[in-house]
C-alpha positions in Angstrom: 64.3 156.0 102.4 61.8 155.1 105.1 62.9 152.8 107.9 60.4 150.1 107.1 61.8 149.3 103.7 63.6 146.1 103.1 67.4 146.2 103.5 69.4 147.5 100.5 70.9 144.1 99.6 67.5 142.6 99.2 66.2 145.5 97.1 69.3 145.4 94.9 68.8 141.7 94.4 65.2 142.4 93.3 66.4 145.1 90.9 69.1 142.9 89.4 66.7 140.0 89.0 63.8 142.1 87.7 66.0 143.9 85.1 67.6 140.7 84.0 64.2 139.0 83.5 62.9 142.1 81.7 65.8 141.9 79.2 65.3 138.2 78.8 61.7 138.8 77.9 62.6 141.6 75.4 65.5 139.8 73.8 64.1 136.3 74.0 60.7 137.2 72.5 62.5 139.1 69.8 64.5 136.0 68.9 61.4 133.8 69.0 59.6 136.4 66.8 62.4 136.3 64.2 62.2 132.5 64.1 58.5 132.2 64.0 57.8 135.1 61.6 61.0 135.6 59.6 59.4 137.5 56.7 57.0 139.8 58.6 58.6 142.6 60.7 55.3 144.0 61.8 54.3 140.6 63.2 57.7 140.3 64.9 57.1 143.6 66.7 53.6 142.6 67.7 54.9 139.4 69.2 57.8 141.2 70.9 55.7 144.0 72.4 53.0 141.6 73.6 55.5 139.5 75.5 57.0 142.6 77.0 53.6 144.0 78.2 52.7 140.8 79.9 56.1 140.1 81.3 56.8 143.6 82.7 53.3 143.6 84.4 54.1 140.4 86.1 57.6 141.5 87.2 56.3 144.7 88.8 53.6 142.7 90.7 56.2 140.1 92.0 59.2 142.4 92.8 57.6 145.7 93.4 56.9 145.1 97.1 60.6 144.5 97.6 62.4 147.3 95.7 59.6 149.3 94.0 60.3 147.6 90.7 62.3 150.4 89.1 64.3 148.2 86.7 65.4 151.5 85.1 68.2 153.9 86.1 66.1 156.8 84.8 63.3 156.0 87.2 65.7 155.5 90.1 67.5 158.8 89.3 64.1 160.6 89.1 63.2 159.1 92.5 66.4 160.4 94.0 66.0 163.9 92.6 62.4 164.2 93.7 63.2 162.9 97.2 65.8 165.6 97.9 63.1 168.1 98.8 61.6 166.0 101.6 64.2 163.5 102.5 62.3 160.7 100.8 63.2 158.4 97.9 66.5 156.8 97.3 69.7 158.2 98.9 72.7 158.7 96.6 74.5 155.5 97.7 71.2 153.6 97.2 70.8 155.2 93.7 74.3 154.0 92.8 73.6 150.5 94.0 70.3 150.3 92.1 71.9 151.5 88.9 74.8 149.0 89.1 72.3 146.2 89.9 70.1 147.1 87.0 72.9 147.4 84.5 74.5 144.1 85.6 71.1 142.4 85.4 70.4 143.8 82.0 73.7 142.5 80.5 73.0 139.1 82.2 69.5 139.0 80.7 70.8 139.3 77.2 73.4 136.6 77.7 70.8 134.2 79.1 68.4 134.9 76.3 71.1 134.2 73.7 72.0 131.0 75.5 68.3 129.8 75.7 67.9 130.2 71.9 71.4 129.0 71.1 72.2 132.0 69.0 75.6 132.8 70.4 76.5 136.0 72.1 77.9 138.7 69.9 77.8 142.5 69.9 74.9 144.0 68.0 75.4 145.6 64.6 71.9 147.3 64.5 72.4 151.0 64.2 69.5 153.0 65.7 70.7 156.5 66.5 68.9 158.6 63.9 67.3 161.9 64.8 63.9 160.3 64.8 64.9 157.5 67.0 66.5 159.9 69.5 63.3 162.0 69.6 61.3 158.8 70.1 63.5 158.1 73.2 62.9 161.5 74.6 59.1 161.2 74.2 58.9 157.6 75.4 61.0 158.2 78.5 59.2 161.5 79.4 55.8 159.7 79.2 57.1 156.8 81.3 58.4 159.1 84.1 55.3 161.2 84.1 53.1 158.1 84.3 54.9 156.4 87.1 55.2 159.4 89.4 51.8 160.7 88.7 50.3 157.4 89.8 52.3 157.6 93.0 51.4 161.3 93.6 47.7 160.5 93.3 47.7 157.3 95.5 47.1 155.1 92.5 50.3 153.0 92.7 48.2 149.8 92.7 47.6 150.5 89.0 51.4 150.7 88.2 51.8 147.2 87.0 49.1 147.2 84.3 49.6 150.9 83.5 53.3 150.7 83.0 53.0 147.5 81.0 50.3 149.1 78.8 52.3 152.2 78.3 55.5 150.4 77.2 53.4 148.2 74.9 51.9 151.2 73.3 55.3 153.0 73.1 56.7 150.1 71.1 54.3 151.3 68.3 53.9 155.0 68.6 57.6 155.9 69.0 60.1 155.5 66.1 62.6 153.9 68.4 60.2 151.3 69.9 60.8 153.1 73.2 63.7 151.5 75.0 63.2 154.3 77.6 65.7 152.6 79.9 69.5 153.2 80.0 70.3 149.8 81.7 68.1 147.9 79.2 69.8 149.8 76.4 73.3 148.7 77.6 72.1 145.1 78.0 70.8 145.0 74.4 74.3 145.7 73.1 75.1 142.0 73.8 72.6 140.4 71.3 72.9 140.7 67.6 69.2 139.9 67.1 65.9 141.6 66.6 66.1 143.6 69.9 69.8 144.5 69.7 71.4 147.9 69.5 74.9 148.7 68.2 77.3 150.2 70.8 77.7 153.4 68.7 74.0 154.1 69.1 74.0 153.7 72.9 75.4 157.0 74.0 72.8 158.9 72.0 70.0 156.7 73.3 71.0 157.1 76.9 71.4 160.9 76.5 68.0 161.1 74.9 66.5 159.0 77.7 68.0 161.3 80.4 66.6 164.3 78.6 63.3 162.6 78.4 63.4 161.8 82.1 64.1 165.5 82.9 61.2 166.6 80.7 58.9 164.1 82.4 59.9 165.4 85.8 59.3 168.9 84.7 55.8 168.1 83.5 55.2 166.1 86.7 56.0 169.1 89.0 53.8 171.4 86.9 50.9 169.0 87.0 51.4 167.5 90.5 53.5 169.8 92.7 53.2 167.5 95.7 54.8 164.5 93.9 58.1 164.7 95.8 56.4 163.5 99.0 55.6 160.1 97.4 59.0 159.3 96.1 59.2 156.2 98.4 56.2 154.7 96.7 57.7 154.5 93.2 57.1 152.4 91.1 55.2 150.3 93.6 55.1 151.0 97.4 57.6 148.7 99.1 57.8 147.8 102.7 59.3 145.1 105.0 56.1 145.0 107.0 54.2 141.7 106.6 51.0 141.7 104.6 47.8 141.9 106.7 44.9 139.6 106.0 
């Protein structure tokens, strides 16, 4: 971590808030889609993915300058791994703090979304862990990691918000799993038995597939952009406690 970054408690707060709001967007728009289009699953997915694209883009823009807007343990872990070479990126204690904040935020986001739509909180019964779904998580997560770190490595982090939003929106459709690509969000979605939910029995397979995908994405990154480790501090969005200059 560079010395001009905000203190850890502030970054952890941003990660908790951002991940919570992300899950609210995913779960809440899924509930709304079910209510608005009860007989059209394709339209439900379109509504859900559109809300996620727009919401995630805004969250990265708002909170990225504080914490980097990881909102995802796979991204934070990749940042820690890459940074070991050059003493950049998250330290191990920071990684643990980020992951805890992200997971707590994700669970809270599901609970709030349920409460907003008055559907009641219950554990999801939606089984998802088929072979195809797990492969979809590997592919979706690998692409996400490659995208995020490639942008940082090529000094195009300013494009992270729209690019990550667009990629996740596309991955809703081109992966069989609708690309959770996020262990914290996966855990959070246990706590809603609605359109966006996932049964607890499916979660270990999803998380394992996401970690495999993250490793694959890092491998591709280091083949294509060998200098990527030097930019770990700038993932997803460069974050600094220095005041903005006008």
